[in-house]
GUTI-61443 format. One record per residue (C-alpha): x, y, z; residue in one letter. Coordinates in Angstrom, 2 decimals. Example, Ala and Ser with C-alpha at 12.3 -4.5 7.8 and 13.67 -1.06 7.14 Angstrom:
<rs>
[[12.30,-4.50,7.80],"A"]
[[13.67,-1.06,7.14],"S"]
</rs>
This chain:
<rs>
[[32.03,12.78,36.82],"M"]
[[31.96,10.38,39.72],"K"]
[[28.63,8.47,39.95],"R"]
[[26.76,8.46,43.21],"K"]
[[26.20,5.03,44.92],"K"]
[[22.76,3.99,46.18],"L"]
[[22.60,2.85,49.90],"S"]
[[19.90,1.36,51.89],"L"]
[[19.78,4.67,53.81],"D"]
[[19.12,6.46,50.62],"T"]
[[16.34,4.04,49.77],"L"]
[[14.79,4.61,53.22],"R"]
[[14.70,8.41,52.73],"S"]
[[13.23,8.05,49.36],"W"]
[[10.44,5.85,50.92],"E"]
[[9.67,8.61,53.45],"D"]
[[10.00,11.62,50.95],"Q"]
[[8.27,9.88,47.77],"G"]
[[9.48,10.46,44.29],"Y"]
[[11.26,13.79,44.37],"T"]
[[13.67,15.61,42.13],"P"]
[[16.59,14.05,44.00],"K"]
[[15.59,10.65,42.95],"V"]
[[15.38,11.84,39.36],"R"]
[[18.78,13.38,39.67],"E"]
[[20.21,9.99,40.78],"F"]
[[18.58,8.03,37.99],"T"]
[[19.53,10.44,35.33],"K"]
[[23.18,9.74,35.79],"Q"]
[[22.48,6.10,34.88],"L"]
[[20.47,6.65,31.78],"E"]
[[23.11,6.09,29.20],"F"]
[[24.75,3.05,30.98],"D"]
[[22.54,-0.01,30.29],"P"]
[[24.54,-2.29,32.52],"E"]
[[24.35,0.29,35.49],"A"]
[[20.51,0.51,34.84],"V"]
[[20.04,-3.13,35.13],"I"]
[[22.37,-3.43,38.35],"D"]
[[20.28,-0.54,39.84],"F"]
[[16.89,-2.38,39.06],"C"]
[[18.38,-5.68,40.48],"G"]
[[19.27,-3.78,43.64],"F"]
[[15.93,-2.06,44.34],"V"]
[[13.88,-5.14,43.17],"Q"]
[[10.12,-4.37,43.90],"G"]
[[10.80,-1.57,46.44],"M"]
[[9.38,1.36,44.43],"F"]
[[6.30,-0.81,43.66],"L"]
[[6.00,-1.24,47.62],"A"]
[[6.44,2.52,47.93],"F"]
[[3.30,2.82,45.84],"G"]
[[5.24,4.99,43.25],"W"]
[[3.27,3.15,40.50],"N"]
[[0.25,5.06,41.49],"S"]
[[2.09,8.44,40.99],"D"]
[[0.54,10.32,38.09],"P"]
[[3.94,10.51,36.58],"R"]
[[4.21,6.74,36.25],"F"]
[[0.56,5.47,36.40],"K"]
[[-0.33,5.67,32.77],"P"]
[[2.90,4.03,31.52],"A"]
[[2.75,1.38,34.24],"F"]
[[-0.79,0.46,33.50],"E"]
[[-0.23,0.18,29.81],"K"]
[[2.68,-2.24,30.30],"I"]
[[0.77,-4.16,32.91],"E"]
[[-2.13,-4.69,30.57],"E"]
[[0.13,-5.91,27.78],"S"]
[[1.74,-8.44,30.24],"I"]
[[-1.68,-9.58,31.35],"L"]
[[-2.81,-10.08,27.63],"A"]
[[0.47,-12.03,26.98],"F"]
[[-0.40,-14.55,29.90],"D"]
[[-3.71,-15.04,28.48],"D"]
[[-2.34,-15.75,24.95],"F"]
[[0.52,-18.08,26.01],"I"]
[[-1.39,-20.15,28.59],"E"]
[[1.75,-21.59,29.97],"D"]
[[3.11,-20.55,33.45],"D"]
[[6.56,-21.87,32.63],"S"]
[[7.00,-19.13,29.85],"I"]
[[7.64,-15.65,31.36],"A"]
[[7.45,-12.30,29.73],"A"]
[[10.66,-10.18,29.24],"I"]
[[10.19,-6.41,29.72],"V"]
[[12.42,-4.18,27.75],"R"]
[[12.48,-0.46,27.75],"I"]
[[14.25,1.38,24.93],"V"]
[[15.17,4.90,25.69],"R"]
[[14.21,6.89,22.54],"T"]
[[13.18,10.58,22.40],"S"]
[[10.70,12.04,22.81],"P"]
[[8.84,8.85,24.15],"Q"]
[[10.08,5.57,25.47],"L"]
[[9.59,2.33,23.45],"T"]
[[8.46,-0.70,25.36],"V"]
[[8.75,-4.29,24.19],"E"]
[[7.16,-7.35,25.72],"I"]
[[8.69,-10.63,24.44],"S"]
[[9.34,-14.29,25.24],"W"]
[[11.84,-16.99,24.25],"I"]
[[10.54,-19.56,21.87],"S"]
[[12.58,-22.73,21.31],"P"]
[[11.59,-22.64,17.61],"L"]
[[12.68,-19.14,16.76],"V"]
[[14.51,-17.61,19.75],"S"]
[[13.01,-14.34,20.85],"E"]
[[9.39,-13.52,19.78],"V"]
[[8.07,-10.01,20.17],"I"]
[[4.68,-10.06,21.87],"W"]
[[4.03,-6.35,21.79],"D"]
[[5.73,-3.08,21.15],"R"]
[[4.42,0.43,21.88],"F"]
[[5.33,4.02,23.02],"L"]
[[4.77,5.51,26.40],"V"]
[[5.38,8.89,28.03],"D"]
[[7.50,8.77,31.11],"C"]
[[10.37,11.08,32.35],"E"]
[[12.13,8.29,34.39],"D"]
[[12.59,5.12,32.23],"P"]
[[14.74,3.65,35.08],"I"]
[[12.08,3.81,37.95],"V"]
[[9.41,2.66,35.44],"L"]
[[11.62,-0.45,34.52],"L"]
[[12.27,-1.23,38.19],"S"]
[[8.55,-1.76,38.95],"F"]
[[8.71,-5.09,37.09],"F"]
[[12.02,-6.53,38.21],"T"]
[[10.29,-8.52,41.13],"W"]
[[8.63,-10.84,38.72],"A"]
[[10.23,-10.51,35.14],"Y"]
[[13.39,-10.27,33.46],"E"]
[[14.02,-6.84,32.34],"V"]
[[16.33,-5.12,29.67],"E"]
[[17.29,-1.55,29.09],"Y"]
[[18.70,-0.13,25.72],"K"]
[[19.48,3.10,24.21],"I"]
[[18.33,4.12,20.59],"A"]
[[18.53,7.21,18.48],"P"]
[[15.53,9.49,18.65],"P"]
[[12.52,8.53,16.86],"V"]
[[12.24,10.54,13.54],"V"]
[[8.95,11.35,12.28],"Q"]
[[8.59,10.09,8.71],"R"]
[[7.53,12.45,5.92],"N"]
[[6.03,11.30,2.70],"A"]
[[9.03,10.64,0.21],"S"]
[[8.95,12.57,-3.05],"P"]
[[9.35,9.19,-4.72],"L"]
[[6.02,7.92,-3.29],"H"]
[[3.73,9.90,-5.43],"R"]
[[3.28,7.22,-8.11],"F"]
[[2.60,3.56,-6.91],"H"]
[[5.60,2.15,-9.05],"P"]
[[8.01,4.38,-7.17],"E"]
[[6.20,3.72,-3.93],"R"]
[[6.23,-0.03,-4.53],"Y"]
[[10.01,-0.11,-5.39],"R"]
[[11.04,1.73,-2.22],"S"]
[[9.10,-0.52,0.24],"T"]
[[9.91,-3.97,-1.10],"R"]
[[13.52,-4.97,-1.41],"K"]
[[12.60,-8.03,-3.66],"F"]
[[10.96,-5.85,-6.20],"S"]
[[14.12,-5.35,-8.31],"G"]
[[14.82,-9.13,-8.38],"K"]
[[11.24,-9.95,-9.64],"I"]
[[11.44,-7.08,-12.23],"A"]
[[14.79,-8.44,-13.58],"K"]
[[13.35,-12.02,-13.64],"L"]
[[10.42,-10.74,-15.85],"Y"]
[[12.66,-8.76,-18.05],"K"]
[[14.59,-11.73,-18.76],"E"]
[[12.01,-14.44,-19.02],"Y"]
[[8.52,-13.08,-19.54],"A"]
[[6.93,-12.96,-22.96],"I"]
[[7.02,-9.25,-23.89],"F"]
[[3.66,-9.30,-25.50],"K"]
[[1.45,-10.99,-23.09],"N"]
[[3.59,-11.61,-19.89],"G"]
[[3.53,-15.22,-19.99],"G"]
[[5.98,-17.15,-17.88],"V"]
[[6.77,-20.82,-16.99],"T"]
[[5.83,-22.20,-13.64],"E"]
[[9.40,-22.34,-12.72],"D"]
[[9.87,-18.50,-13.20],"V"]
[[6.64,-17.89,-11.15],"L"]
[[8.08,-20.15,-8.33],"N"]
[[11.31,-18.17,-8.54],"R"]
[[9.48,-14.99,-8.16],"A"]
[[7.67,-16.36,-5.09],"I"]
[[11.07,-17.37,-3.78],"G"]
[[12.12,-13.78,-3.80],"F"]
[[8.93,-12.43,-2.15],"L"]
[[8.38,-15.09,0.66],"V"]
[[11.68,-14.69,2.53],"P"]
[[11.35,-10.88,2.92],"E"]
[[7.73,-11.35,3.99],"M"]
[[8.76,-13.78,6.65],"N"]
[[11.59,-11.86,7.79],"E"]
[[9.48,-8.76,8.30],"R"]
[[6.53,-10.64,9.88],"A"]
[[8.77,-12.49,12.40],"I"]
[[10.10,-9.10,13.74],"N"]
[[6.63,-7.65,14.02],"Y"]
[[4.83,-7.80,17.34],"P"]
[[2.67,-11.09,17.73],"R"]
[[-0.13,-9.31,19.41],"R"]
[[-0.71,-7.00,16.42],"H"]
[[-0.94,-9.93,14.16],"K"]
[[-3.94,-11.45,15.83],"L"]
[[-6.86,-11.65,13.44],"G"]
[[-4.84,-10.70,10.36],"E"]
[[-4.98,-12.50,6.96],"D"]
[[-3.24,-15.76,6.68],"S"]
[[0.28,-15.55,5.17],"P"]
[[-0.70,-17.54,2.00],"S"]
[[-3.39,-15.02,1.22],"R"]
[[-1.11,-12.11,1.90],"V"]
[[1.49,-13.66,-0.48],"M"]
[[-1.10,-14.25,-3.28],"N"]
[[-2.38,-10.78,-3.21],"L"]
[[1.24,-9.36,-2.88],"E"]
[[2.37,-11.44,-5.80],"L"]
[[-0.35,-9.92,-8.00],"N"]
[[1.08,-6.43,-7.33],"L"]
[[4.60,-7.63,-7.79],"A"]
[[3.86,-9.07,-11.30],"I"]
[[2.00,-5.86,-12.22],"A"]
[[5.15,-3.88,-11.16],"Y"]
[[7.54,-6.32,-12.97],"A"]
[[5.68,-6.03,-16.15],"R"]
[[5.70,-2.24,-15.81],"F"]
[[9.43,-2.29,-15.58],"V"]
[[9.73,-4.69,-18.52],"Q"]
[[7.70,-2.26,-20.74],"A"]
[[10.15,0.61,-19.89],"G"]
[[8.46,2.19,-16.81],"R"]
[[5.65,4.07,-18.64],"Q"]
[[3.73,6.45,-16.30],"I"]
[[1.08,8.63,-17.73],"V"]
[[0.02,11.55,-15.47],"D"]
[[-3.64,12.93,-16.04],"F"]
[[-4.35,16.59,-14.75],"P"]
[[-7.35,17.05,-12.38],"P"]
[[-9.33,18.94,-15.17],"D"]
[[-8.94,16.09,-17.67],"L"]
[[-9.77,13.52,-14.91],"C"]
[[-13.02,15.28,-14.14],"E"]
[[-13.98,15.16,-17.82],"M"]
[[-13.11,11.57,-18.29],"L"]
[[-15.25,10.79,-15.13],"S"]
[[-18.18,12.29,-17.08],"H"]
[[-17.76,10.08,-20.17],"T"]
[[-19.71,6.88,-20.68],"D"]
[[-17.88,3.72,-21.40],"I"]
[[-20.45,0.96,-21.18],"G"]
[[-21.03,0.55,-25.06],"N"]
[[-17.39,0.48,-26.00],"I"]
[[-16.44,-2.92,-27.63],"P"]
[[-13.61,-4.47,-25.55],"V"]
[[-11.87,-5.44,-28.78],"G"]
[[-11.57,-1.71,-29.59],"E"]
[[-9.55,-0.97,-26.35],"I"]
[[-5.84,-0.76,-27.53],"R"]
[[-2.86,-0.20,-25.26],"L"]
[[-0.14,2.28,-26.11],"P"]
[[2.55,0.16,-24.43],"Y"]
[[2.49,-3.54,-23.26],"V"]
[[2.26,-2.14,-19.80],"C"]
[[1.63,1.40,-18.38],"Q"]
[[0.72,2.97,-15.18],"Y"]
[[-2.04,5.57,-15.43],"L"]
[[-1.93,8.21,-12.59],"Y"]
[[-5.13,10.21,-11.73],"F"]
[[-4.15,11.38,-8.24],"G"]
[[-6.06,10.31,-5.16],"P"]
[[-9.74,10.34,-5.90],"Q"]
[[-11.51,11.44,-2.61],"K"]
[[-14.88,9.86,-3.81],"H"]
[[-13.13,6.42,-4.48],"L"]
[[-12.14,4.91,-1.16],"Q"]
[[-11.11,1.44,-1.60],"L"]
[[-10.56,0.80,2.11],"E"]
[[-10.57,3.30,4.99],"P"]
[[-8.02,5.82,4.39],"G"]
[[-6.98,4.26,0.99],"W"]
[[-8.07,6.42,-2.05],"F"]
[[-7.73,5.12,-5.57],"V"]
[[-5.02,7.00,-7.36],"D"]
[[-4.30,4.85,-10.55],"G"]
[[-3.87,1.61,-12.22],"A"]
[[-1.54,-0.72,-14.11],"Y"]
[[-2.79,-1.93,-17.39],"I"]
[[-0.88,-4.73,-19.11],"E"]
[[-1.40,-6.46,-22.37],"S"]
[[-2.31,-10.15,-22.44],"R"]
[[-1.80,-10.54,-26.13],"G"]
[[-4.19,-9.20,-28.71],"E"]
[[-6.26,-5.89,-28.64],"P"]
[[-9.04,-6.43,-26.07],"G"]
[[-6.92,-8.81,-24.04],"E"]
[[-5.56,-7.07,-20.90],"F"]
[[-5.53,-6.89,-17.17],"K"]
[[-6.08,-3.96,-14.86],"I"]
[[-4.74,-3.67,-11.45],"V"]
[[-6.10,-0.65,-9.61],"M"]
[[-4.01,0.85,-7.00],"T"]
[[-4.69,3.20,-3.95],"A"]
[[-2.73,5.86,-2.10],"K"]
[[-2.15,4.78,1.63],"P"]
[[-3.21,6.89,4.61],"P"]
[[0.52,7.08,5.73],"S"]
[[4.05,5.76,5.13],"E"]
[[3.87,3.55,8.20],"D"]
[[0.58,1.84,7.09],"V"]
[[2.12,1.24,3.57],"A"]
[[4.96,-0.58,5.30],"D"]
[[2.72,-3.19,6.77],"L"]
[[2.22,-4.81,3.40],"W"]
[[3.71,-8.19,4.63],"F"]
[[0.97,-8.28,7.23],"L"]
[[-2.13,-6.52,5.86],"R"]
[[-2.41,-6.85,2.05],"P"]
[[-2.23,-3.46,0.25],"E"]
[[-5.87,-2.72,-1.04],"P"]
[[-6.01,-3.19,-4.79],"S"]
[[-8.41,-4.63,-7.28],"Y"]
[[-7.60,-6.49,-10.54],"S"]
[[-9.69,-7.53,-13.51],"Q"]
[[-8.70,-9.43,-16.58],"S"]
[[-10.31,-9.52,-19.97],"F"]
[[-9.55,-12.54,-22.33],"S"]
[[-10.31,-13.22,-26.06],"R"]
[[-13.84,-14.49,-25.20],"V"]
[[-14.81,-11.01,-24.13],"H"]
[[-13.36,-9.14,-27.21],"R"]
[[-16.66,-9.15,-29.17],"E"]
[[-18.75,-7.95,-26.13],"A"]
[[-19.26,-4.31,-25.00],"D"]
[[-17.55,-3.33,-21.88],"L"]
[[-20.72,-3.38,-19.60],"S"]
[[-21.41,-7.10,-20.69],"T"]
[[-17.91,-8.17,-20.32],"A"]
[[-17.59,-6.58,-16.85],"L"]
[[-20.76,-8.44,-15.65],"E"]
[[-19.47,-11.72,-17.14],"E"]
[[-16.02,-11.46,-15.52],"V"]
[[-17.58,-10.57,-12.07],"L"]
[[-19.87,-13.54,-12.19],"N"]
[[-17.06,-15.93,-13.19],"E"]
[[-14.90,-14.72,-10.41],"R"]
[[-17.52,-15.13,-7.74],"L"]
[[-18.61,-18.49,-9.08],"A"]
[[-15.05,-19.75,-8.58],"V"]
[[-14.86,-18.26,-5.08],"L"]
[[-18.22,-19.74,-4.03],"F"]
[[-17.17,-23.11,-5.33],"S"]
[[-13.97,-22.97,-3.41],"T"]
[[-15.65,-21.91,-0.34],"E"]
[[-18.33,-24.76,-0.59],"E"]
[[-15.68,-27.40,-1.28],"L"]
[[-13.85,-26.22,1.95],"S"]
[[-17.07,-26.72,3.94],"E"]
[[-17.78,-30.13,2.43],"S"]
[[-15.47,-31.79,4.79],"G"]
[[-13.50,-33.75,2.08],"I"]
[[-10.09,-32.71,3.41],"L"]
[[-11.14,-33.75,7.04],"Q"]
[[-12.25,-37.07,5.66],"D"]
[[-8.84,-37.48,3.93],"A"]
[[-6.97,-36.58,7.27],"Q"]
[[-9.00,-39.28,9.14],"E"]
[[-8.15,-41.93,6.57],"E"]
[[-4.45,-40.97,6.86],"L"]
[[-4.61,-41.13,10.68],"N"]
[[-6.34,-44.49,10.50],"D"]
[[-3.48,-45.75,8.18],"D"]
[[-0.94,-44.81,10.90],"G"]
[[0.13,-41.39,9.49],"Y"]
[[0.36,-38.53,12.12],"A"]
[[-1.07,-35.87,9.70],"V"]
[[-2.94,-32.74,10.48],"S"]
[[-4.48,-31.00,7.50],"I"]
[[-5.47,-27.36,8.09],"V"]
[[-7.61,-26.02,5.27],"D"]
[[-7.77,-22.20,5.01],"I"]
[[-8.96,-22.07,1.43],"S"]
[[-12.50,-21.55,2.61],"G"]
[[-11.80,-18.69,4.92],"Q"]
[[-9.54,-17.09,2.07],"S"]
[[-12.29,-17.60,-0.50],"A"]
[[-14.78,-15.72,1.92],"R"]
[[-12.29,-12.93,2.43],"S"]
[[-12.04,-12.65,-1.45],"D"]
[[-15.80,-12.65,-1.77],"I"]
[[-16.21,-9.97,0.80],"D"]
[[-13.38,-7.75,-0.88],"D"]
[[-14.99,-8.31,-4.28],"T"]
[[-18.46,-7.31,-3.34],"N"]
[[-17.17,-4.27,-1.42],"R"]
[[-14.55,-3.11,-3.98],"R"]
[[-16.15,-3.95,-7.31],"H"]
[[-18.59,-0.95,-7.25],"P"]
[[-15.49,1.40,-6.60],"I"]
[[-13.79,-0.37,-9.57],"F"]
[[-16.60,0.25,-11.91],"L"]
[[-16.46,4.00,-11.03],"E"]
[[-12.75,4.20,-11.29],"A"]
[[-12.95,2.45,-14.70],"L"]
[[-14.38,5.51,-16.21],"K"]
[[-11.01,7.11,-15.62],"L"]
[[-9.00,4.07,-16.54],"I"]
[[-10.70,3.02,-19.80],"I"]
[[-11.34,6.64,-20.85],"N"]
[[-7.74,7.57,-19.98],"G"]
[[-6.47,4.61,-22.25],"L"]
[[-8.65,5.63,-25.03],"L"]
[[-7.50,9.37,-24.70],"Y"]
[[-3.82,8.66,-24.95],"I"]
[[-4.42,6.19,-27.71],"T"]
[[-6.56,8.57,-29.87],"A"]
[[-4.48,11.72,-29.14],"Y"]
[[-0.88,10.75,-28.72],"P"]
[[0.28,14.24,-29.81],"E"]
[[-1.21,15.77,-26.57],"D"]
[[1.42,14.14,-24.49],"I"]
[[4.70,15.57,-23.16],"Q"]
[[7.47,13.44,-21.43],"T"]
[[9.27,14.90,-18.46],"T"]
[[10.57,13.81,-15.07],"W"]
[[9.35,14.53,-11.57],"S"]
[[10.23,17.98,-10.40],"E"]
[[11.56,16.53,-7.20],"K"]
[[14.45,14.84,-9.10],"A"]
[[17.92,16.18,-8.36],"P"]
[[18.14,19.49,-10.58],"Y"]
[[21.56,18.89,-12.24],"P"]
[[20.83,15.40,-13.26],"V"]
[[17.31,16.63,-14.31],"L"]
[[18.62,19.23,-16.69],"Q"]
[[20.91,16.82,-18.37],"K"]
[[18.18,14.39,-18.91],"A"]
[[15.94,17.07,-20.52],"L"]
[[18.51,19.12,-22.37],"H"]
[[21.76,17.39,-22.59],"G"]
[[23.28,15.78,-25.76],"N"]
[[22.20,12.08,-26.43],"S"]
[[25.05,10.61,-24.34],"K"]
[[24.20,12.94,-21.41],"E"]
[[20.64,12.11,-21.61],"K"]
[[21.07,8.45,-21.54],"A"]
[[23.48,8.55,-18.51],"K"]
[[21.09,11.00,-16.71],"A"]
[[18.30,8.93,-17.37],"K"]
[[19.97,5.84,-16.03],"S"]
[[20.99,7.71,-12.86],"K"]
[[17.44,8.98,-12.34],"L"]
[[15.98,5.43,-12.58],"E"]
[[18.76,4.32,-10.19],"E"]
[[17.62,6.80,-7.65],"L"]
[[13.96,5.56,-8.10],"G"]
[[12.60,8.17,-10.50],"Y"]
[[10.57,7.33,-13.68],"S"]
[[9.89,9.39,-16.76],"A"]
[[6.39,10.71,-16.66],"V"]
[[4.10,11.42,-19.68],"H"]
[[1.98,14.33,-18.96],"L"]
[[-1.20,14.58,-20.99],"C"]
[[-4.12,16.94,-21.48],"G"]
[[-2.02,20.11,-22.21],"Q"]
[[-3.99,20.98,-25.44],"S"]
[[-7.18,20.61,-23.50],"L"]
[[-5.97,22.74,-20.62],"K"]
[[-5.12,25.61,-22.97],"L"]
[[-8.53,25.41,-24.57],"H"]
[[-10.29,25.44,-21.31],"Q"]
[[-8.35,28.43,-20.05],"E"]
[[-9.17,30.45,-23.26],"S"]
[[-12.90,29.48,-22.95],"M"]
[[-12.90,30.44,-19.15],"L"]
[[-11.25,33.82,-19.91],"A"]
[[-14.38,34.93,-21.75],"Q"]
[[-17.07,36.71,-19.87],"P"]
[[-19.92,34.55,-18.93],"T"]
[[-22.57,37.05,-17.49],"G"]
[[-25.48,36.05,-15.35],"D"]
[[-27.28,32.89,-16.10],"G"]
[[-30.74,31.67,-15.38],"H"]
[[-30.07,27.97,-15.63],"K"]
[[-27.58,26.16,-13.24],"S"]
[[-24.42,24.90,-14.74],"L"]
[[-24.22,21.10,-15.08],"H"]
[[-22.36,18.32,-16.97],"W"]
[[-23.65,16.78,-20.16],"R"]
[[-22.12,13.45,-20.29],"R"]
[[-19.50,12.52,-23.01],"G"]
[[-19.12,9.48,-24.93],"H"]
[[-16.76,7.73,-27.70],"W"]
[[-17.88,7.60,-31.22],"R"]
[[-16.50,4.79,-33.59],"N"]
[[-15.67,7.08,-36.50],"Q"]
[[-15.19,5.84,-40.10],"P"]
[[-12.16,7.10,-42.02],"Y"]
[[-9.76,6.32,-44.93],"G"]
[[-10.46,5.27,-48.35],"E"]
[[-14.06,4.37,-48.71],"G"]
[[-14.49,5.08,-45.08],"R"]
[[-13.82,1.38,-44.31],"K"]
[[-11.56,2.06,-41.46],"L"]
[[-12.70,2.99,-37.95],"H"]
[[-11.09,4.84,-34.93],"R"]
[[-12.57,6.12,-31.65],"L"]
[[-13.20,9.75,-31.29],"R"]
[[-14.09,11.49,-28.15],"W"]
[[-17.38,13.40,-27.91],"I"]
[[-16.31,15.35,-24.79],"M"]
[[-18.63,16.00,-21.95],"P"]
[[-19.59,19.78,-21.60],"M"]
[[-20.86,22.10,-19.11],"I"]
[[-24.34,23.51,-20.06],"V"]
[[-26.39,26.27,-18.71],"G"]
[[-25.71,29.97,-18.04],"G"]
[[-26.25,33.18,-20.03],"K"]
[[-23.75,32.37,-22.73],"N"]
[[-25.30,29.02,-23.12],"S"]
[[-28.99,29.59,-24.11],"P"]
[[-31.18,26.37,-23.88],"G"]
[[-28.79,23.47,-24.04],"D"]
[[-25.80,25.15,-25.72],"E"]
[[-22.36,24.33,-23.98],"P"]
[[-20.91,26.45,-21.35],"G"]
[[-17.43,25.62,-22.37],"L"]
[[-18.04,24.06,-25.69],"G"]
[[-16.69,21.00,-27.42],"H"]
[[-12.94,20.38,-27.90],"V"]
[[-11.85,18.54,-31.02],"Y"]
[[-8.27,17.51,-31.02],"L"]
[[-6.94,16.70,-34.45],"V"]
[[-4.50,13.84,-34.77],"S"]
</rs>
């Protein structure tokens, strides 16, 4: 179809008639030809602005949003010689607007990126041709992202959002000491070398305006490295995921852990991920709910590290790990804590952590580095020392004070979950995610040994991990108890807290093992006095 040409007479008629369907009919024929759009904008220059079309309700909200971003850019850059570039990308159902500038150091830098609603991207872009360089592009429609079936468990979520994760996992499989995760400084530096390039690449393509006030890159790197190592140890140990059902989680949360000796806490694997599902009463940061934890061995029984994880509010938020550290909380227990009970050890570890952070903050405020810079400058060295250790320490102190109480509550699930799978290993069934491809899943579960091995490798390649389901015996018992009539009660039902008993056994009863005295619901007609509503459950191992 032959394209209509724009003449000055046509422009004069548009000025008299305003923005009409005829104008839209004209600009619509240009929409899929970026070169023609730029020619059109160059021809009309600021005429539509002079016509006052930017005040038309069809353009005003989008125009004002772009104008506000440009003004904010001018305030930020503080250099009249650097002009903004206005780019509109035709997407659907909205338009994507980018404001950028050219930097001699890294070429183009994106200042801002946002979506606007406007039916005519060409007229909108033309408003800015009188003062700015403009660009027009076409992109595929924006597809709404749905939660991936691979993102239920943190290890699967982590693997799919970090390209470097496989490299660090492979590094740890080859070089980390299996029993305690120890690595040399060289290996740790290589791990950082995998993480930092991806972090920098993603950060440089993210709008500068949206990075103002965010954490320093060094702090983001340190916090991300902590998660990366937890994931790498998880892979090294064979990808062990243990899934706890809601009913069992509720019982674990009503079981006391404070008097358990740290040395009695043993790990089934050198590293495992315990999954409890998002806990709505445990919000680590706004929208981030605790959903599980990595627990990795650091050597002997009682020497271990916990890295608590949280489910993100959305996929898009999770993708910003390179800018805003993913909320987590970690705590290590060493050999000096093995003889203490858990409550004492927790208090000691917290005090040690805060003491180090306060010391770092005080050192930063002492001015020692400023004095060192002045001495170097006096000696003729043009050196500028920027110390962010104090700011980073203050952020860590704030995070610790805010998140530690959440960690203490979550620890009831984590420690009790560990003790449960250690005490009752027979109450565990191993399976794969039901979201996995059905034919491959069937071979992994029911094929011969060769088919199982091949199917398992394929599922892991696709991002799925085997899952240990626990609490099935407990669930059957609860269902049988709840099936019995309860009648009308006079006392309200409530939980009586559970605990762990260090039970003697073996010849001469010289050996000991932890046994769960489970919490129980008391009250009701079938529970006179303090008799249990559901009763105790004793699993025999």
